C-alpha positions as CSV (number, residue, x, y, z in Angstrom):
1,M,39.6,137.0,-111.5
2,L,41.0,136.8,-115.4
3,Y,44.7,135.8,-114.2
4,H,43.0,132.8,-112.5
5,L,40.9,131.7,-115.7
6,T,43.6,131.9,-118.2
7,S,46.2,130.3,-115.9
8,Y,43.6,126.7,-115.2
9,L,42.6,127.4,-119.0
10,Y,46.3,127.1,-120.8
11,D,47.1,124.6,-118.1
12,T,44.5,122.3,-119.3
13,V,43.6,123.2,-123.2
14,D,47.0,122.5,-124.9
15,T,45.2,124.7,-127.8
16,L,45.0,127.7,-125.3
17,S,48.5,127.9,-124.4
18,F,48.8,131.8,-125.3
19,L,46.8,132.7,-122.9
20,R,50.3,132.2,-120.9
21,L,50.3,136.2,-121.8
22,F,48.0,136.7,-119.1
23,Q,50.5,135.7,-116.2
24,Y,53.0,138.9,-117.3
25,L,52.9,141.8,-115.1
26,S,53.6,144.2,-117.8
27,F,50.3,142.7,-120.4
28,R,48.5,142.9,-117.2
29,A,49.3,145.9,-116.1
30,I,48.7,147.6,-119.4
31,C,45.2,146.0,-119.9
32,A,44.4,147.2,-116.3
33,A,45.0,150.6,-116.9
34,L,43.0,150.6,-120.1
35,T,40.5,149.1,-118.9
36,G,40.6,151.6,-115.5
37,F,40.4,154.5,-118.4
38,G,37.5,152.8,-120.4
39,I,35.0,152.2,-117.5
40,S,35.3,155.9,-116.0
41,L,34.9,157.4,-119.4
42,F,32.4,154.7,-120.2
43,L,30.3,155.7,-116.7
44,G,31.2,159.4,-116.6
45,E,27.9,161.0,-119.0
46,R,25.5,158.6,-117.5
47,F,27.0,159.1,-114.0
48,I,26.7,162.6,-114.0
49,R,23.8,162.8,-115.2
50,T,22.3,160.4,-112.4
51,L,24.2,162.1,-109.4
52,Y,22.6,165.3,-110.8
53,L,18.8,164.3,-111.1
54,K,19.2,162.9,-107.6
55,G,20.0,165.9,-106.2
56,I,24.0,164.8,-105.1
57,R,25.2,168.3,-106.2
58,D,28.1,171.0,-104.4
59,N,27.2,173.5,-101.8
60,P,29.9,175.8,-101.8
61,R,31.0,178.1,-99.2
62,T,31.8,181.8,-99.9
63,Y,34.9,183.1,-98.8
64,E,35.0,186.6,-98.4
65,G,36.2,188.0,-101.6
66,M,36.2,185.0,-103.3
67,S,33.4,183.6,-104.7
68,S,32.3,179.8,-105.6
69,A,28.8,180.4,-106.8
70,S,30.2,179.4,-110.6
71,K,30.9,175.9,-109.2
72,A,27.3,175.5,-107.3
73,G,25.1,173.0,-108.7
74,T,28.2,171.1,-110.0
75,P,27.4,167.2,-109.2
76,V,29.5,166.0,-106.7
77,M,30.9,162.3,-105.1
78,G,32.3,161.6,-108.9
79,G,34.9,159.9,-107.0
80,L,32.5,156.6,-106.9
81,M,33.3,156.4,-110.3
82,I,36.8,155.9,-109.8
83,I,36.6,153.9,-107.2
84,M,34.0,151.4,-109.5
85,A,36.5,151.5,-112.4
86,V,39.8,150.7,-110.0
87,F,37.8,148.0,-108.4
88,A,36.7,146.1,-111.7
89,S,40.0,146.7,-113.1
90,A,41.7,145.6,-109.9
91,F,39.4,142.7,-109.5
92,L,39.6,141.4,-113.3
93,W,43.2,142.1,-114.0
94,C,44.8,140.9,-110.6
95,D,45.9,138.0,-108.6
96,L,43.3,138.2,-106.2
97,A,45.3,135.1,-103.7
98,N,47.6,137.7,-103.4
99,R,48.2,139.2,-100.1
100,F,49.4,142.8,-101.7
101,T,46.0,142.7,-103.8
102,A,44.2,141.7,-100.6
103,I,45.4,144.8,-98.5
104,F,44.8,147.1,-101.3
105,F,41.4,146.4,-101.3
106,F,40.6,146.4,-98.0
107,A,42.1,150.0,-97.9
108,L,39.9,150.8,-101.2
109,V,36.3,149.1,-99.3
110,L,37.6,151.3,-96.3
111,F,38.3,154.4,-97.1
112,A,35.2,154.5,-99.9
113,V,33.0,154.1,-97.1
114,V,34.0,156.5,-94.9
115,G,34.1,159.2,-97.3
116,T,31.0,158.4,-98.8
117,V,29.2,158.8,-95.5
118,D,31.0,161.5,-95.2
119,D,30.0,162.9,-98.9
120,W,26.2,162.2,-98.5
121,R,25.8,164.0,-95.0
122,K,27.2,166.7,-96.7
123,V,24.6,166.6,-99.3
124,K,22.1,165.6,-96.9
125,Y,22.2,168.6,-94.7
126,G,23.1,170.7,-97.3
127,G,26.9,172.5,-96.5
128,S,30.3,171.3,-95.8
129,D,30.1,171.6,-92.5
130,H,28.0,168.7,-92.2
131,G,29.9,166.2,-93.0
132,L,31.8,163.7,-91.1
133,S,34.0,165.2,-88.3
134,Q,37.7,165.5,-88.9
135,P,37.8,163.3,-85.2
136,V,35.6,160.5,-86.6
137,K,37.8,160.7,-89.6
138,L,40.7,160.6,-87.8
139,F,39.7,157.8,-85.9
140,F,38.8,155.8,-89.1
141,Q,42.2,156.3,-90.5
142,M,44.3,156.2,-87.3
143,L,42.3,152.2,-87.1
144,F,43.2,151.6,-90.7
145,G,47.1,152.4,-90.1
146,A,47.3,150.6,-86.6
147,T,45.6,147.7,-88.4
148,L,48.1,147.9,-91.2
149,G,51.2,148.2,-89.2
150,V,49.9,145.2,-86.6
151,V,49.3,142.9,-89.9
152,F,52.6,144.1,-91.4
153,L,54.7,143.0,-88.6
154,L,53.0,139.5,-87.9
155,P,54.9,137.4,-90.1
156,D,51.8,134.9,-90.4
157,L,50.0,137.9,-91.7
158,S,52.6,140.0,-93.1
159,P,52.9,140.2,-97.2
160,V,56.9,141.1,-96.6
161,P,59.9,139.1,-95.4
162,A,60.4,139.9,-91.5
163,S,63.9,140.6,-92.2
164,V,62.5,143.8,-93.7
165,A,59.2,144.4,-92.7
166,S,60.1,147.1,-89.8
167,Q,63.4,148.2,-91.5
168,L,62.9,151.7,-92.8
169,Y,64.4,152.9,-96.0
170,L,65.0,156.6,-97.5
171,P,65.1,157.4,-101.0
172,F,68.8,157.6,-102.6
173,F,70.0,155.2,-99.9
174,K,70.7,151.6,-100.7
175,T,70.4,149.7,-97.3
176,P,68.3,150.4,-94.7
177,V,68.9,153.3,-92.6
178,L,67.0,152.2,-89.4
179,D,65.5,149.4,-87.3
180,L,62.0,150.8,-85.9
181,G,60.9,147.4,-84.9
182,W,57.1,147.4,-83.0
183,W,57.4,151.6,-83.2
184,Y,56.9,151.0,-87.3
185,V,52.9,150.7,-86.2
186,P,52.5,154.0,-85.2
187,F,55.1,155.3,-87.9
188,I,52.8,153.6,-90.5
189,M,49.6,155.3,-88.9
190,F,51.4,158.7,-89.3
191,V,51.9,158.0,-92.7
192,V,48.5,157.2,-93.7
193,V,46.5,159.9,-91.8
194,A,49.2,162.3,-93.4
195,I,49.0,161.4,-97.0
196,T,45.3,160.7,-96.9
197,N,44.7,164.1,-95.4
198,A,47.4,165.7,-97.8
199,V,45.6,164.7,-100.7
200,N,42.3,165.5,-99.5
201,F,43.3,169.1,-98.9
202,A,44.4,169.5,-103.0
203,D,40.9,168.8,-103.7
204,G,40.1,172.2,-104.2
205,L,40.5,173.1,-107.6
206,D,38.9,171.6,-111.0
207,G,41.5,168.8,-112.1
208,L,43.8,169.8,-109.8
209,C,43.6,166.3,-107.3
210,I,43.6,163.8,-109.9
211,V,46.9,164.5,-112.1
212,P,49.6,165.1,-109.6
213,V,47.7,161.3,-108.0
214,A,47.9,159.8,-111.4
215,F,51.4,160.6,-111.5
216,S,52.8,159.8,-108.1
217,I,50.9,156.0,-108.7
218,A,52.4,155.9,-111.7
219,V,55.9,156.5,-109.9
220,Y,54.8,154.0,-107.5
221,G,53.9,151.5,-110.0
222,V,57.1,151.5,-111.8
223,F,58.9,150.9,-108.0
224,A,56.4,148.1,-107.4
225,Y,57.5,146.2,-110.5
226,V,61.0,147.0,-110.2
227,I,60.8,145.4,-106.6
228,G,58.6,142.8,-107.6
229,N,61.2,141.8,-109.7
230,A,64.0,139.7,-108.8
231,I,65.9,140.3,-111.4
232,Y,65.6,144.2,-111.7
233,S,65.6,144.5,-107.9
234,N,69.1,143.0,-107.5
235,Y,70.7,145.4,-110.6
236,L,69.1,148.4,-109.0
237,Q,70.3,147.3,-105.5
238,F,66.6,147.3,-104.3
239,F,65.2,144.9,-101.3
240,F,63.1,142.0,-102.9
241,L,59.7,141.6,-102.1
242,P,57.9,138.9,-103.5
243,D,54.9,139.3,-104.9
244,S,54.6,142.9,-104.7
245,G,54.7,143.3,-108.5
246,E,51.1,142.5,-108.6
247,L,50.9,146.1,-107.3
248,A,52.2,147.8,-110.4
249,V,48.8,146.0,-112.2
250,V,47.3,148.0,-109.3
251,C,48.3,151.2,-109.9
252,A,48.0,150.9,-114.1
253,G,44.2,150.4,-113.0
254,I,44.0,153.8,-110.8
255,F,46.4,155.8,-113.0
256,G,44.1,154.8,-116.4
257,A,40.9,155.6,-113.7
258,C,42.7,158.8,-113.1
259,L,42.9,159.4,-116.4
260,G,39.0,158.4,-117.6
261,F,38.2,161.1,-114.5
262,L,39.9,164.0,-115.7
263,W,38.0,163.6,-118.8
264,Y,34.8,165.0,-116.8
265,N,37.2,167.0,-114.2
266,A,39.1,169.0,-116.7
267,Y,38.3,172.9,-116.2
268,P,35.2,173.2,-116.5
269,A,34.1,170.3,-114.0
270,Q,31.2,168.7,-115.0
271,V,31.9,166.6,-111.3
272,F,33.6,166.9,-108.4
273,M,35.2,163.7,-106.9
274,G,34.4,165.0,-103.5
275,D,35.7,163.4,-100.4
276,V,34.7,159.4,-101.4
277,G,37.3,160.1,-103.8
278,S,40.1,162.1,-102.5
279,M,40.2,160.3,-99.2
280,T,40.0,156.4,-101.0
281,L,42.9,158.3,-103.3
282,G,44.7,159.3,-100.1
283,G,44.5,156.4,-98.4
284,V,45.4,154.2,-101.3
285,V,48.3,156.3,-101.6
286,G,49.1,156.2,-98.1
287,T,48.5,151.8,-98.3
288,L,50.7,151.9,-101.3
289,A,53.8,153.9,-100.1
290,V,53.3,151.7,-96.9
291,L,53.3,148.3,-99.0
292,L,56.1,149.0,-100.8
293,K,58.4,150.1,-97.9
294,Q,58.7,154.1,-100.0
295,E,56.9,156.0,-97.7
296,F,59.4,158.6,-97.7
297,L,59.5,158.5,-101.6
298,F,56.4,160.6,-100.9
299,L,57.6,163.6,-100.1
300,I,59.1,163.5,-103.3
301,V,56.6,162.7,-106.1
302,G,53.7,164.0,-103.4
303,G,55.4,167.4,-103.0
304,I,52.0,169.0,-104.3
305,F,50.3,167.5,-101.7
306,V,53.5,168.0,-98.9
307,V,52.9,171.6,-99.8
308,E,49.4,172.0,-99.4
309,A,48.9,170.3,-96.2
310,F,52.0,172.1,-94.8
311,S,50.4,175.3,-95.6
312,V,47.3,174.3,-93.9
313,L,49.4,173.6,-90.6
314,I,50.9,177.0,-90.7
315,Q,48.0,178.8,-91.5
316,E,46.3,176.8,-88.4
317,K,48.9,176.1,-85.9
318,I,51.3,179.2,-86.3
319,G,49.4,181.7,-87.9
320,I,45.9,181.3,-86.4
321,N,46.8,179.7,-83.2
322,W,49.8,181.2,-82.3
323,L,50.1,184.7,-83.9
324,G,46.3,185.3,-84.0
325,R,46.3,185.8,-87.8
326,R,46.3,184.5,-90.9
327,I,49.7,184.0,-92.8
328,F,47.9,183.0,-96.5
329,Y,44.9,184.7,-97.5
330,K,43.6,180.9,-97.2
331,A,44.9,177.6,-97.0
332,P,45.2,175.3,-98.5
333,I,47.7,176.9,-100.6
334,H,46.2,176.9,-104.2
335,H,43.3,179.5,-102.9
336,T,45.7,182.3,-102.4
337,F,47.6,182.1,-106.0
338,I,43.8,182.3,-107.1
339,Y,43.3,185.4,-104.9
340,S,47.1,186.6,-106.0
341,G,45.0,187.3,-109.4
342,L,46.3,184.0,-111.4
343,A,43.6,181.8,-113.0
344,E,42.4,179.0,-112.2
345,T,43.4,177.1,-114.8
346,K,46.6,178.5,-114.9
347,V,47.4,177.3,-111.6
348,V,46.1,174.1,-111.9
349,I,48.4,173.1,-115.1
350,R,51.7,174.9,-113.3
351,F,50.8,172.5,-110.6
352,W,50.8,169.9,-112.7
353,I,53.6,170.5,-114.7
354,I,55.6,171.0,-111.0
355,A,53.8,167.5,-110.0
356,G,55.4,166.2,-113.5
357,I,59.2,167.3,-112.6
358,L,58.8,165.8,-109.0
359,A,57.5,162.2,-110.2
360,L,60.6,162.2,-112.6
361,I,62.7,163.0,-109.9
362,G,61.2,159.9,-107.6
363,L,61.9,158.0,-110.9
364,S,65.6,159.1,-111.0
365,T,65.8,157.3,-106.9
366,L,65.5,154.0,-108.8
367,K,69.1,154.6,-109.8
368,I,70.5,157.0,-107.7
369,R,71.2,155.2,-104.7
């Protein structure tokens, strides 16, 4: 909104030419990050108190020798704080006429609605088993992925040039490795579903999910800035996606909102993000990966989430279904580390450290090509 308002003002009023500053991506990205952080911090205490008074609290299950009684009663659905902060920062600082921005808003709203319904059912019926069923959640994730894929490949709707729309790019490679054509649609569906659920799996300990998400988003923000800039993309031998730089502002807003939420979600957590937070963040990260054509980059920057998801897959498909026994004490794997005797805070901080290192490796692929 401010992008359009300031553009109009400095074009019509000579004395307001300084407002041209608001047209710079770097300035708006910084403002978006500060806005996202400020709104999350400002909403925090009031929002948490409201959730508590309304009875919107966690009712965790006890898993054999692992008790979650100390977390019982903690307000849940705190992810709504993140969503409101992200929405407000993007609305204020982004170019709302930009196609990349429009797709981002669509993803944000869709995943927020599905996550909210899922959490609300859990709270209303008193248990984590009463949320939306996995097939229902997968249906909406796949529906969004299919819609995004079709939009991506239709020249009249796509935000990217037709010459690169269906091309598959890999980290460390300068040129596309494959043209998937319309097979890019099921590939996008898989990417969206996989990333959404991978992030969701990692939401199990205080602060565990939010920091790796912030690191991943920061890396995608840098990529958006580079790929959306004709000079930088040419220098680093990337393809150029006109207008995609606007996603750098989006990523900055998400990064700021994540830091603001961490203020309240760090151990001991005053609020949990719930599925409305983890599913929405996962869906948005998946959408950004597709929009920037950096789907495989997530295997690096989102390595924590990949390992968490694979631990669930190995446990359920190979261990329980094929071998008839558990491979890990409990999946996702962070629960197994807790069972082995590591303190929750130690597990979380070590995951943060690994996520930071992976983010640096991801950034290195800008130059190592």
